ZAVEX-65917 format. One record per residue: chain; x, y, z of N, C-alpha, C in turn. Coordinates in steps of 0.1 Angstrom, whole numbers. Example, Ala and Ser with C-alpha at 12.3 -4.5 7.8 and 13.67 -1.06 7.14 Angstrom:
   tordo    n_px    n_py    n_pz   ca_px   ca_py   ca_pz    c_px    c_py    c_pz
       A     132     -57      78     123     -45      78     132     -33      78
       A     128     -22      71     137     -11      71     129       0      79
REM end
This chain:
   tordo    n_px    n_py    n_pz   ca_px   ca_py   ca_pz    c_px    c_py    c_pz
       A     -81     115    -472     -73     105    -465     -81     102    -452
       A     -82      89    -450     -89      84    -439     -79      77    -429
       A     -80      80    -417     -71      74    -406     -80      65    -398
       A     -74      54    -395     -81      44    -386     -75      45    -373
       A     -83      49    -363     -78      50    -350     -78      37    -343
       A     -67      35    -336     -66      22    -328     -65      26    -314
       A     -75      21    -307     -76      24    -292     -69      13    -284
       A     -61      17    -275     -56       8    -265     -65       8    -253
       A     -71      -3    -250     -80      -3    -239     -73       2    -226
       A     -80      10    -218     -75      14    -205     -75       3    -195
       A     -85      -6    -197     -87     -17    -187     -88     -30    -195
       A     -84     -41    -188     -86     -54    -194     -98     -60    -187
       A    -103     -71    -193    -115     -77    -186    -111     -81    -172
       A     -99     -83    -168     -95     -87    -155     -94     -75    -145
       A     -95     -63    -150     -93     -51    -141    -103     -51    -130
       A    -116     -52    -132    -125     -52    -121    -122     -62    -110
       A    -118     -74    -114    -115     -85    -104    -102     -81     -96
       A     -93     -75    -103     -80     -71     -97     -83     -60     -86
       A     -91     -50     -90     -94     -39     -81    -102     -45     -69
       A    -111     -54     -72    -118     -60     -61    -109     -68     -51
       A     -99     -75     -57     -90     -82     -48     -81     -72     -40
       A     -77     -61     -46     -70     -51     -39     -78     -46     -27
       A     -90     -43     -29     -99     -38     -19    -101     -48      -8
       A    -103     -61     -12    -104     -72      -2     -92     -73       6
       A     -80     -72       0     -68     -74       8     -66     -62      18
       A     -69     -50      13     -68     -39      23     -78     -40      34
       A     -90     -45      31    -100     -48      42     -95     -59      51
       A     -88     -69      46     -83     -80      54     -72     -74      64
       A     -64     -65      59     -54     -59      68     -60     -51      78
       A     -70     -43      74     -77     -34      83     -84     -43      94
       A     -91     -54      90     -98     -62     100     -88     -69     110
       A     -76     -73     104     -66     -80     113     -60     -71     123
       A     -59     -58     119     -52     -48     128     -61     -40     136
       A     -74     -39     133     -83     -30     140     -84     -35     154
       A     -83     -25     163     -84     -28     178     -70     -31     183
       A     -60     -34     175     -47     -36     180     -38     -24     178
       A     -41     -17     168     -33      -4     165     -43       6     159
       A     -43      18     163     -52      28     157     -48      30     142
       A     -58      31     134     -56      33     120     -66      42     114
       A     -62      49     103     -72      58      96     -72      53      82
       A     -84      49      78     -86      46      63     -84      59      55
       A     -78      58      44     -76      69      35     -80      66      21
       A     -90      73      16     -95      71       3     -97      84      -4
       A     -92      84     -16     -93      96     -25     -92      91     -39
       A     -92     101     -48     -91      97     -62     -78      90     -64
       A     -80      77     -69     -68      69     -72     -61      63     -60
       A     -67      63     -49     -59      58     -37     -69      52     -27
       A     -66      40     -22     -73      34     -10     -62      29      -2
       A     -61      34      11     -50      30      20     -54      30      34
       A     -45      26      42     -46      26      57     -34      33      62
       A     -36      42      72     -24      49      78     -25      45      93
       A     -14      38      98     -14      34     111      -8      44     120
       A     -14      46     132     -10      56     142      -4      50     154
       A       5      58     160      11      54     173       3      58     185
       A       7      55     197      -1      59     209      -4      73     210
       A       5      82     204       3      96     205      -5     102     194
       A     -10      93     185     -19      97     174     -11     101     162
       A       2      98     161      10     102     150      11      91     140
       A      11      94     127      12      83     117      26      77     117
       A      27      64     115      40      58     114      41      47     103
       A      30      43      97      31      34      86      19      36      76
       A      22      35      64      12      37      53      12      23      46
       A       0      19      42      -2       7      34     -14       9      25
       A     -12       6      12     -24       7       4     -21       7     -11
       A     -31      10     -19     -30      10     -33     -31      25     -38
       A     -22      28     -46     -21      42     -51     -20      41     -66
       A     -30      45     -73     -31      42     -88     -19      48     -96
       A     -15      60     -93      -4      66    -100       8      58     -99
       A      11      54     -87      23      45     -85      22      32     -91
       A      10      26     -91       7      13     -97       9      15    -112
       A       4      25    -118       5      27    -133      19      29    -137
       A      27      35    -129      42      37    -132      50      24    -130
       A      46      16    -120      55       5    -116      50      -9    -119
       A      37     -10    -121      31     -23    -123      27     -30    -110
       A      30     -24     -99      27     -30     -86      16     -22     -79
       A       5     -28     -75      -6     -21     -69      -5     -18     -54
       A       1     -26     -46       1     -25     -32      15     -20     -27
       A      15     -10     -18      28      -5     -13      26      -2       2
       A      38      -2       9      38       2      23      51      10      25
       A      50      19      35      61      27      38      58      39      48
       A      67      49      47      66      60      57      67      73      49
       A      61      84      54      63      97      49      75     103      55
       A      83     110      46      95     116      51      94     126      62
       A      82     132      64      80     142      75      75     135      88
       A      73     123      88      69     116     100      80     115     110
       A      79     110     121      89     108     132     102     104     125
       A     113     112     128     126     109     122     131      95     125
       A     130      91     138     135      78     142     127      67     134
       A     114      68     133     106      58     126     111      57     111
       A     112      69     105     116      69      91     130      63      90
       A     139      66      99     153      60      98     152      45     100
       A     144      39     109     143      25     111     137      19      98
       A     128      25      92     122      20      79     133      19      68
       A     140      30      67     151      31      56     162      21      59
       A     165      19      71     175       9      75     170      -5      71
       A     158      -8      74     152     -21      71     150     -23      56
       A     148     -12      49     144     -13      35     152      -3      26
       A     165      -6      24     173       4      16     168       4       2
       A     160      -6      -2     155      -6     -16     142       3     -18
       A     137       9      -7     125      17      -8     127      28     -18
       A     116      30     -26     116      41     -36     110      53     -29
       A     113      65     -35     107      77     -30      96      81     -40
       A      85      84     -35      73      88     -43      65      98     -35
       A      64     110     -40      57     121     -34      59     122     -19
       A      72     122     -15      77     124      -1      74     111       7
       A      71     100       1      70      88       9      81      79       5
       A      86      71      14      96      60      11      88      47      12
       A      87      40       0      78      29      -1      84      17      -7
       A      79       6      -2      83      -8      -7      70     -14     -13
       A      73     -21     -24      61     -28     -30      59     -41     -23
       A      46     -44     -23      41     -57     -17      41     -68     -27
       A      44     -80     -23      43     -91     -32      29     -91     -38
       A      28     -94     -51      15     -92     -57       7    -106     -60
       A      13    -117     -55       6    -129     -57      -8    -129     -52
       A     -11    -123     -41     -24    -122     -35     -34    -115     -44
       A     -28    -106     -52     -37     -98     -61     -39    -105     -74
       A     -28    -107     -81     -29    -112     -95     -31    -127     -96
       A     -27    -135     -86     -29    -149     -87     -40    -154     -77
       A     -48    -145     -72     -58    -149     -62     -53    -157     -51
       A     -41    -153     -46     -35    -160     -35     -41    -155     -22
       A     -38    -161     -11     -43    -157       2     -38    -143       6
       A     -46    -136      14     -42    -123      19     -33    -124      31
       A     -32    -136      37     -25    -137      49     -10    -133      48
       A      -3    -136      37      11    -131      37      12    -116      37
       A       2    -109      31       2     -94      31      -1     -89      45
       A     -11     -95      51     -14     -92      65      -2     -94      74
       A       5    -105      73      16    -107      81      28     -97      79
       A      30     -94      66      40     -84      63      37     -71      70
       A      25     -66      69      21     -54      75      22     -55      90
       A      18     -66      96      20     -68     111      35     -67     115
       A      43     -73     107      58     -72     110      63     -58     109
       A      58     -50      99      62     -36      98      57     -29     110
       A      45     -31     115      40     -24     126      48     -28     138
       A      52     -40     140      60     -44     152      73     -38     152
       A      79     -36     140      92     -30     139      92     -15     140
       A      82      -8     136      81       6     135      74      13     147
       A      65       6     153      55      12     162      63      17     175
       A      60      29     179      65      34     191      53      33     201
       A      56      29     213      46      27     224      44      40     231
REM end
């Protein structure tokens, strides 16, 4: 008896372009915010992100691409807060975003994907992150 294996491709021909767009968008956010607010790039297996810090050096906003979350949701870019960060900051985020999902102790909202999948401009993503910074940042 002979079985014919059918392979489902892990990637489509568009995957490299999409990943490149994601990296470009994250770089655009980093460039737009660098010097205005301290941030730490975060890169690991399956993740490329930025963590924004307050004046005391404490993290208050996460923005980036997390492969595991992308593979589960279909959305590559997310922003949010970690549940162990400053309680008042987490509370402000939750009040602003009751739709936020919990993933590995983060409360996260998905970013509009037009900039990624439709080659749209990065500016709406940059502006969204800037708005979150303005709302959550403690001086």
